[in-house]
C-alpha positions in Angstrom: -55.5 -47.5 4.8 -54.1 -47.5 8.4 -53.7 -44.5 10.3 -50.2 -42.6 9.9 -48.2 -41.5 12.7 -45.2 -39.2 13.0 -42.0 -40.2 14.8 -41.1 -37.0 16.4 -37.6 -37.8 17.4 -36.4 -37.7 14.1 -39.0 -35.8 11.9 -40.0 -32.4 12.2 -36.4 -31.5 14.0 -36.2 -28.2 12.8 -38.5 -27.3 15.2 -37.9 -27.3 19.3 -39.3 -30.4 20.3 -43.1 -29.0 22.1 -43.4 -27.5 18.6 -43.1 -30.8 16.5 -46.9 -31.6 17.9 -48.5 -29.0 15.9 -46.5 -29.2 12.5 -47.1 -32.9 12.2 -51.3 -32.4 12.9 -51.0 -30.0 10.5 -48.9 -32.1 7.9 -52.0 -34.9 8.5 -50.7 -37.1 11.2 -53.3 -38.2 13.8 -50.7 -39.6 16.5 -46.9 -39.5 17.2 -44.4 -41.5 18.7 -41.1 -40.7 20.2 -38.1 -43.0 20.8 -37.4 -42.4 24.2 -39.5 -39.5 25.5 -37.7 -39.5 29.3 -36.5 -36.2 29.4 -39.6 -34.4 28.6 -42.6 -33.2 31.2 -45.1 -36.0 31.0 -47.7 -32.6 32.0 -46.6 -31.0 28.7 -46.7 -33.6 26.1 -50.0 -35.1 27.2 -51.4 -31.2 26.9 -49.9 -31.1 23.3 -51.5 -34.4 22.8 -54.6 -33.3 23.8 -54.3 -29.7 22.2 -54.3 -31.3 18.9 -56.1 -34.8 19.3 -53.2 -37.0 18.6 -52.2 -40.4 20.4 -48.7 -41.2 21.8 -48.5 -44.2 19.8 -45.1 -45.9 20.7 -42.0 -45.2 22.5 -39.2 -47.6 23.8 -37.9 -49.0 27.1 -35.4 -49.2 28.8 -34.7 -45.5 29.1 -31.6 -44.2 27.8 -28.4 -44.6 29.8 -26.2 -42.2 29.9 -23.2 -44.4 32.3 -22.1 -46.0 29.6 -23.9 -49.5 30.9 -25.8 -51.2 27.4 -29.4 -50.0 26.2 -31.6 -52.7 26.1 -31.7 -55.7 29.0 -34.0 -58.2 28.1 -32.0 -60.8 26.4 -29.1 -60.1 28.5 -28.4 -63.3 30.9 -27.3 -61.5 34.7 -29.6 -58.2 33.8 -32.5 -59.5 34.6 -32.6 -57.1 37.7 -31.5 -53.6 35.3 -34.3 -54.8 33.6 -37.2 -54.9 35.9 -36.2 -51.5 37.2 -35.9 -49.4 33.8 -39.0 -51.3 32.6 -40.9 -49.9 35.8 -39.5 -46.5 34.8 -40.6 -47.1 31.6 -43.9 -48.1 32.3 -44.2 -45.2 34.6 -43.8 -42.5 31.9 -45.6 -44.8 29.4 -49.0 -44.1 32.0 -48.2 -40.6 32.5 -48.2 -39.8 29.0 -50.8 -42.1 27.8 -48.6 -44.3 25.4 -50.1 -47.1 23.4 -47.0 -49.4 22.6 -44.0 -49.5 24.2 -40.6 -51.5 22.4 -38.9 -53.9 24.5 -35.6 -53.5 23.6 -33.1 -56.5 23.6 -30.1 -55.6 24.5 -26.7 -57.6 22.8 -26.5 -60.9 23.7 -26.3 -64.6 21.8 -26.9 -67.8 22.2 -29.8 -70.1 24.0 -29.4 -68.7 27.2 -30.3 -65.1 26.1 -33.4 -66.7 24.4 -34.3 -68.4 27.6 -33.8 -65.0 29.5 -35.7 -62.8 26.7 -38.7 -64.9 27.1 -38.4 -64.7 30.7 -38.3 -61.3 31.0 -40.9 -60.7 28.6 -43.5 -63.0 30.3 -42.4 -61.0 33.7 -43.3 -57.4 31.7 -46.3 -58.6 29.8 -47.8 -59.6 33.3 -47.2 -56.1 34.6 -49.3 -54.6 31.9 -51.6 -57.1 31.8 -54.3 -54.9 33.4 -53.1 -51.8 31.2 -54.5 -50.6 27.8 -50.9 -50.5 26.8 -49.1 -53.0 25.0 -45.7 -54.4 24.3 -43.5 -55.0 21.0 -40.2 -56.8 20.0 -38.5 -55.3 17.0 -35.8 -57.3 15.1 -33.0 -55.0 14.3 -29.7 -55.3 11.5 -27.1 -55.8 13.2 -25.6 -53.5 10.4 -26.9 -50.9 12.6 -27.1 -52.4 16.0 -23.8 -54.4 16.7 -24.3 -57.9 19.0 -28.4 -56.5 19.0 -29.8 -60.7 20.0 -33.3 -59.9 18.2 -31.8 -59.8 14.4 -34.2 -62.4 12.8 -37.5 -62.3 12.0 -37.7 -65.6 12.9 -36.2 -65.4 16.1 -38.8 -63.2 17.3 -41.5 -65.3 15.9 -40.5 -68.1 17.8 -40.1 -65.6 21.1 -43.7 -64.6 20.9 -45.0 -68.1 20.7 -42.9 -69.1 23.6 -43.9 -66.0 25.8 -48.0 -66.7 24.2 -49.3 -63.2 25.9 -51.8 -61.8 23.4 -50.3 -58.3 24.9 -47.2 -58.9 23.0 -46.6 -58.4 19.3 -43.9 -57.5 16.5 -43.0 -53.9 15.5 -42.3 -54.1 11.8 -39.4 -51.5 10.5 -39.6 -51.9 7.1 -35.6 -50.5 7.2 -34.5 -53.4 9.4 -36.6 -55.4 7.8 -35.5 -54.6 4.3 -31.8 -55.3 5.8 -32.6 -58.5 7.3 -34.7 -60.2 5.1 -34.6 -57.9 1.9 -38.0 -58.2 0.8 -40.4 -56.1 2.8 -43.3 -57.5 1.0 -42.2 -61.2 1.5 -41.7 -60.9 4.9 -45.0 -59.1 5.6 -46.7 -61.9 4.1 -45.2 -64.0 6.5 -44.9 -62.3 9.3 -47.6 -60.0 9.2 -49.8 -61.9 11.6 -47.8 -61.1 14.7 -47.4 -57.2 13.7 -49.0 -54.8 16.2 -46.6 -51.6 15.0 -45.5 -50.3 12.1 -42.6 -48.2 11.1 -41.6 -47.3 7.1 -38.5 -46.2 6.0 -36.8 -46.7 3.1 -33.5 -49.1 2.8 -30.1 -48.4 2.4 -31.0 -44.6 3.0 -33.3 -44.6 6.0 -35.1 -41.6 4.5 -38.7 -40.9 3.4 -40.5 -44.2 2.6 -40.8 -43.8 -1.0 -38.9 -44.2 -4.4 -36.3 -47.5 -4.7 -35.7 -48.2 -1.7 -39.2 -48.7 -0.6 -42.5 -49.1 -2.8 -44.9 -47.3 -0.4 -47.9 -48.0 -2.2 -47.4 -51.8 -2.9 -47.0 -51.8 1.1 -49.6 -49.9 2.0 -51.8 -52.0 -0.3 -51.0 -54.9 1.3 -51.5 -54.1 4.8 -55.2 -52.3 3.3 -56.0 -56.0 2.1 -54.9 -57.6 5.1 -57.0 -56.0 7.3 -54.2 -54.3 9.4 -55.7 -51.5 11.3 -53.1 -50.5 13.5 -50.8 -47.3 13.2 -47.9 -47.0 10.5 -45.3 -44.3 12.0 -42.8 -42.5 9.7 -39.4 -43.1 11.4 -36.6 -42.3 8.7 -34.2 -39.3 8.7 -35.5 -36.4 6.3 -33.7 -35.9 3.2 -34.5 -32.0 3.4 -36.7 -30.4 5.4 -39.6 -32.8 6.6 -42.6 -30.9 5.2 -40.8 -31.2 1.7 -40.5 -35.0 2.1 -44.3 -35.7 2.8 -45.2 -36.9 -0.8 -45.9 -40.4 0.6 -48.0 -39.3 3.1 -50.1 -37.0 0.9 -50.4 -40.2 -1.3 -51.6 -42.5 1.1 -54.3 -39.8 2.2 -55.7 -39.3 -1.3 -56.3 -43.1 -1.5 -58.3 -43.0 1.7 
């Protein structure tokens, strides 16, 4: 079975943020992801990670912007300087906290020029981290959820990864968005699983716990196991009740190891 992580931005949010590490560890998670960790002290985050022997498996770039500018520039023509500046800030935070993955967000754009812009920006970013342990990911997102988002198709992500041609760039496979885009999570994994370096799980369309009608967690985890996927799987969903009450999916997975 894969290694499981908790998205602390969404899970255990009945607790203060710094208390969520202990709760995630007690629940059986071996890692955490934080969507935008920029407001937190790197010293405090590292202290919690070390205390509970956990990894920070993923975070997002760029940092949130509170001035009204778009969030994400990788595919935005004319936004190259914004992209590079914000990526450098994200990289400083990732290095300080020991993050293993940075998801590079495409932003709102469309067309061939946007495609070429994203490829160029990703080539630059991959070169920036070439000698570092952190890896980069890109994640297709449903335009139902992220209006105008450029990277809204798995085939487009495949083409971009191929064009960039960097070993440190992979696909982030979010089952909620995959279900919205492609319908069948299982079929999408069979087509694109070889590109994946990070997985996030949630049901569709509720984006709740990854179990039940909207998501066959056992079938999906069995497929990952059969394919030899040894990366992280993060619970990135909005708990329907308290986080602890919705962790049957994790307990089932742990019981099958």
